[in-house]
N, C-alpha and C positions, 0 to 999 in steps of 0.2 A: 588262253591255251598255250600260247608261246612261252609264257612264264611258268608253265607247269600245272596250270589249272585243269580241271576236268570239265568237259563239255558234254552234257547229256540232254538230248531232246526227248520230250515225252509227247506222243501223238496218239489220239484215239484211232482205233482200227478203221472206223468209218471215213476218216479223213485221208487215209493213205491213197485213195483213188482220186481225191480232189486237190490235194496239196502234195508237194514234193518234200519228203523228209531228207534233209541234208545229212549225209553219212560219211563225207570225206574227211581226211586229215585228222583222224583220231576221234571224231565225234561219235558218241554212242547214241543209239536211238532205242527208246523203250516204248513198246506199243501196249496201250491199255484199252479197256473196253468202252469207256465213256469219257465225256468232258469232265464230269464230276470226279471221276477217278484221276484224270489228268491233273486237275487243279489240286486235289488232295495230295497227290504224289509230289507235285512241284513244291507245295507248301512244306511238306515233310522234309524234302531233301535240300531245300534252298537255305542259304545263309543270309540272303537278302534278295530284294526284288528290284528290277529296273524295268520301267515302262517306256518303250519306244513309241513313236507315233504309230497309231493303228486304228482299227475300226471297232465295231460293237464288241467283239470278243475281248479285245484289249481293254476297252472301257470296263466291261463286266468283271474281268479278272482284277484290274487295278482297284475298282471300288470294293470288291469282295475282300481283297487283302488289306485295304485301308480300314474297312469295317472291322475285320478281325483284329487288327492292331489297336483300334480305338477301344474295342471290347476287352483287350488284354489277353487275347488268345495267342499272341506272339509279340516278341520285342525286336524283330528283325528290321533292318533298315529298308526303307522304300524310297526309291529314287525315280523321279519323273525326268527323263532325258528330253529336254525341250528343244528339239531341232527346229530351227527357223520360226520359233514362237508358236509351234503347233499346239501346245498345251495351254497357252495364255487364256483363251476363253474359259476353259475348265477351271483354271486356277482362280480366275475372277469370280466364277460362280461359287467356288468353295469359300473364297473370302467373304462373299455376300452371305452365304449360309452361316459362317462363323459369326459375322457381325450381327445377324438377325437372331442368333441363339439357337439355330437348328442343329449345329454341330458343336 
């Protein structure tokens, strides 16, 4: 953002009462009707994807975008930001899946 990039948050209306949408410092927020619409909108607008440590929603979004990439639905970069080794167990699981021919 400081270098001139645009920051846009996309949040489902139902989460507005459960989570705080950050709107300061030039951040735009788009409210959508569902998580499906949110993910589709993010995929449409994004030039790439960065996964930070997170929970079930982050896992689901990351695996969906990886699946779509594997199927050739997009060619955008996907980065897993491995803070303090958070993603190491998942990366080990993926390596095993590759080694055993599942991926």
